[in-house]
C-alpha positions as CSV (number, residue, x, y, z in Angstrom):
1,M,-4.7,6.3,24.1
2,K,-4.9,5.8,20.4
3,N,-1.7,6.0,18.3
4,E,-1.8,7.2,14.6
5,N,-1.7,3.6,13.3
6,D,-4.7,2.2,15.3
7,D,-7.2,2.7,12.4
8,I,-4.9,1.3,9.7
9,L,-4.1,-1.7,11.9
10,E,-7.8,-2.7,11.7
11,L,-7.4,-3.0,7.9
12,L,-4.0,-4.7,7.6
13,P,-2.7,-8.1,8.7
14,Q,0.8,-6.6,9.1
15,R,2.1,-5.3,12.4
16,P,4.9,-2.9,13.3
17,P,7.7,-2.6,12.3
18,I,6.5,-3.8,8.9
19,V,3.4,-1.5,8.5
20,M,3.9,0.5,5.3
21,V,0.6,2.5,5.2
22,D,-0.3,5.4,7.6
23,S,-3.9,5.9,6.5
24,F,-6.6,4.5,4.2
25,D,-8.0,7.6,2.6
26,G,-11.1,6.1,1.0
27,M,-12.3,4.5,-2.2
28,E,-14.5,5.1,-5.2
29,D,-15.6,2.3,-7.5
30,T,-12.5,0.3,-8.3
31,R,-9.9,2.9,-7.0
32,S,-8.7,3.3,-3.4
33,Y,-6.3,5.8,-1.8
34,T,-3.6,5.5,0.9
35,T,-0.8,7.7,2.4
36,L,2.5,7.0,4.0
37,T,5.0,9.6,5.4
38,V,8.6,8.5,4.8
39,R,10.5,8.3,8.1
40,R,14.1,7.6,8.8
41,D,13.1,4.8,11.3
42,N,11.3,2.9,8.5
43,L,12.6,-0.6,8.1
44,F,13.1,0.0,4.4
45,F,14.8,3.4,4.8
46,N,18.2,3.0,3.2
47,G,20.8,5.8,3.0
48,E,18.8,8.9,2.4
49,A,15.6,7.5,1.0
50,L,13.0,4.7,1.1
51,D,14.4,1.8,-1.0
52,E,12.7,0.0,-3.9
53,A,11.6,-2.9,-1.8
54,G,9.9,-0.5,0.6
55,L,8.0,1.1,-2.2
56,I,6.8,-2.3,-3.5
57,E,5.8,-3.3,0.0
58,H,3.9,0.0,0.4
59,M,2.1,-0.6,-2.9
60,A,1.1,-4.1,-1.8
61,Q,0.0,-3.0,1.6
62,S,-2.1,-0.2,-0.1
63,A,-3.9,-3.0,-1.9
64,A,-4.2,-4.9,1.4
65,A,-5.8,-1.9,3.1
66,R,-8.4,-1.8,0.3
67,A,-9.1,-5.5,0.8
68,G,-9.2,-5.0,4.6
69,Y,-11.6,-2.1,4.2
70,L,-14.0,-4.2,2.1
71,A,-13.7,-7.1,4.5
72,R,-14.6,-4.8,7.4
73,M,-17.6,-3.4,5.5
74,N,-18.9,-6.9,5.0
75,N,-18.2,-8.0,8.6
76,E,-15.5,-10.5,7.4
77,P,-12.1,-11.0,8.8
78,V,-9.1,-9.3,7.3
79,R,-7.2,-11.9,5.3
80,L,-3.5,-12.2,4.7
81,G,-2.3,-11.4,1.2
82,F,0.8,-12.3,-0.8
83,I,2.5,-10.6,-3.7
84,G,2.1,-13.1,-6.6
85,S,4.0,-11.0,-9.1
86,V,5.2,-7.4,-9.9
87,D,5.0,-6.4,-13.5
88,K,6.0,-3.2,-15.4
89,F,7.4,-1.6,-12.2
90,V,8.9,1.8,-12.9
91,L,10.8,3.8,-10.2
92,H,11.4,7.4,-11.2
93,R,13.0,8.2,-7.9
94,R,13.2,7.1,-4.2
95,P,11.2,9.2,-1.7
96,V,13.2,11.0,1.0
97,E,12.5,11.5,4.7
98,G,9.5,13.7,5.4
99,E,7.8,13.2,2.0
100,V,4.2,12.0,2.0
101,L,3.4,9.2,-0.5
102,H,-0.1,9.5,-2.0
103,T,-1.0,6.1,-3.5
104,E,-3.8,5.1,-5.8
105,V,-4.7,1.4,-6.3
106,D,-6.8,0.6,-9.3
107,L,-8.4,-2.8,-9.4
108,L,-8.0,-4.1,-13.0
109,Q,-9.4,-7.6,-12.4
110,Q,-10.4,-9.9,-9.6
111,V,-11.0,-13.7,-9.8
112,V,-11.4,-16.1,-6.8
113,G,-9.0,-14.5,-4.3
114,V,-6.6,-13.1,-6.9
115,S,-6.5,-9.4,-7.7
116,L,-4.7,-7.7,-10.6
117,I,-4.0,-4.1,-9.7
118,H,-2.3,-1.0,-11.1
119,V,-0.6,1.2,-8.4
120,S,0.6,4.7,-8.8
121,V,2.7,6.5,-6.1
122,R,3.0,10.3,-6.0
123,V,4.7,12.9,-3.9
124,N,2.5,16.0,-4.4
125,E,1.8,15.9,-8.2
126,E,5.0,14.0,-9.1
127,E,4.6,10.3,-9.9
128,I,7.6,8.6,-8.4
129,A,6.7,5.0,-9.1
130,H,4.0,2.8,-10.7
131,G,3.4,-0.8,-11.7
132,N,1.1,-3.7,-11.8
133,M,0.8,-6.4,-9.2
134,K,-0.9,-9.7,-8.7
135,I,-2.1,-10.1,-5.1
136,L,-3.2,-13.5,-3.8
137,L,-5.5,-13.6,-0.7
138,Q,-5.2,-16.5,1.7
């Protein structure tokens, strides 16, 4: 029997309980899309909402899902990635239990295993966080 994370686990090197993406929702050109439903049992759920570190991890794993998707399309192994830096991170509010995060990853630049991305996280039409990240692939 397949659980809801089986497909995303093919794209991510992370494993529960640290998986911070529910689904990879596709890509066009240099932009990709993911979702995550905020749950109380999430490792980064603190008080009544997902904490800032959880949002940053979700953003990084959204980029990892993109890289994993491209690797699978090219019959390559999914590689482990690391956050090299976070820049211009803005948190408007923390998402609460039951909210669905819709995340867009825009690839700004890629050079020899290093990706510079801009990530925007929305709940419905409201942007709740955005920022730039440097992701390093092993």
